[in-house]
Steps between C-alpha positions, in 0.01 A plus 500: 500500500137615511276498191506881492882499485498234227260710290714809548819308414366394159287800408630816666829655393781499758743790534853379574666839533476864397731654241589869536522672161581870533292526815214298354439167677406220262397153621696192396225237516447138405297589191769745392752217537279275285483770231878534513538123456254500209690788337830317549357187336398703195825698484755227570350148496292523181788637284727220624236239413432648156866537402617175656557194283477255789285207392292457815386864473356441152145428627505825698622696198231342284232585755614863520503523121148353475367748757671793328360403159155463658526849652605643164248319277198474731525808723712780356461493121122431490432796731772750410539416131822550306630752755475239774846358430655805667309425822566126508785530749278682748219247481739205526664658805159575654379141453812332639535748788145431620539125441824474700353701788194274499714185505726624780205455734529121457855495638534436876556828689415682179211736443270606216572869447203528263281430803589853612266771369787753499698281259211444261408870511857590403485263203158638404656847508766387250216376278327838530821678397559259211144533368515879490858509369420259217179687413669840488797357311278340236240777457653816640373674816214694338368210296535264797286720725253555217452127444440419866136540401403266211458674166148557370364602840281816491688809614255571784596165660872587522475687835339187647704225332845658530507493884357147494773380262762683705383330820491170310873530430565492875241237591626253238854506634373496861298188416823334382654553843196371689463193276861386539511577873171326580573186300846450647404563862178296481679168448720551806200584716306192381797271571541642850128457565515131403804450725325677787214246476738235635564700817141617536353148485800362689421728791150348508620141471857382443403201282256714298778746425778250420322213325196666341570867437877480437491266192219702341671830573834380362336384175321833466825688566678299227216573258501873579880509471485349151224746414718784629781384274264530203376839625861624526541453123144610422522830689834587339333439163184696588693804626721502190210438262282777643795739496545421129128559433503839677821601325373397157174689554697813590722472194216457250224764479149365544 
């Protein structure tokens, strides 16, 4: 397999088949399969773990409980206030959905669906809908639009600031998609670059590739893989945390 094919195998989505829905052809791809697996884990595996009384699953239950309490006490309530309890289920689902998709990329023959810009854009769109829904629900439609511009601003600045704030609503959620996509795909690219060094230097000199470049490249790949594991948790946290900040800002007039 050539380096180009290896890069495409790990980075580019692969369409297995096309599904015909009322004349509309929809692709069934590898990333869609990964999202389906992540959804199944949240819908079926997590409830079994939480409700089970099997002793060896106790550490997993404790870990899930710790993460959920952290999401509630450090992400949702500080940003959304007392009304945040009603949105806790969404933020917990968002965090674990992103985390599971990130971790699926570590499984052989798996793939990181969050390394697909279409996937992260779709999740950013859900954030955009949530932010506006929560803001309108908390303030009412008229008050919500009125408070897009901070209070105390001179009236003659409204025609200038209102479009800027309106554009900012879109750019903030778009930045969420780019941040998650770029961070998840970057690690895969760096790992493949380090692996390619073995073949590049090996083509120059066999001993240089096998006995000099290979050990260094393998160590660097292990380091980047461990860093990617940390980034998988970090990016799930960052996406959830920023979503909570945007939602809280929309709910409370400023």
